[in-house]
N, C-alpha and C positions, 0 to 999 in steps of 0.2 A: 924860492923866490926870495925875491929884494920886496923892498918896503913898498906898501900898496898905498900910493896917491894918486889923485883925481887930476886927468892926462894925460898920465902915464902910457906908454905902447902896452895895446890891448896883446900884444903876441905876448908880451912878458909874465904875461897871467897863465902861465903853464898851468895845465889841468884843467883850465875853465874849459866850461862845457857849452858855447853858446847856444841859443834859443831863440827863434824868432815863431812869430807870428804864422798860423796855418794861413790868415787873413791875409797876411805879407804879395806886393802886387809881382809880377812877373817878371818887371824892370829891375827887382834885386833892390830899390831903393827900400832898405828896410833899417829897421833898428834890432842890432840881437840884446840880450841880455842874458848873463851869466851867473849864478849863486858863488862867489869867494869864500867866505864862511859863514858862520851859521847867523851875523849881524851885517856883515855886507853885500851886494848885489853891481855888477861891473854892468855897462851899456855900451855900441861901437853902433858905428857905421857898418851894414854888411858890405859895403862897395867899400872900405877901406879897414881891412881885420888887423891890419897894423899898426892904424892911426890911433887916435888916442880913445882913451875910454873914461866914459865919466862913471867916478865911484862914489854910491852913494851906500848910504845907513837902509838897512830893509826897513826900516818905520818909514822912513822915505818915501820907499818903495810901497807900500801900503795904503797910504797917505794919497799917493798920487791915481793907484787903480779904484780907491775907495771913489775918489772925486772924479775918475771918470765912468765910475760903474752908475753915479749917481747923475751925470750928465754935466758936472761942474765944466767943461771945457771946451762943450757941443759948439758953441760962437768960436770956435776958432779952426773949424771943420766945412763952415762957412762959405 
C-alpha cells in the first residue's frame, strides 16, 4: 500500500472494508467509512468509490460521533 494521505483515491486503499449506515437512503447518496489502521479511519462518497478519501484520526471520529449523539450538530439537519 502507498503512503496514506488525505485526498488520495479511495481505490488505492486496498483491503479497506467500506461500510455505510443502515439508515442510508436508497438513492445511494451515502458516506462510507473504513478503518485503515488502529488509529486511522477513511471516509468516501458512495457514489464515487474511486474518488478522494477523507483520512481522519480515530480520535477525531470518536469526537464527531460523540457530538452527533449529543445533538451538537442537529441544527445542520434543519
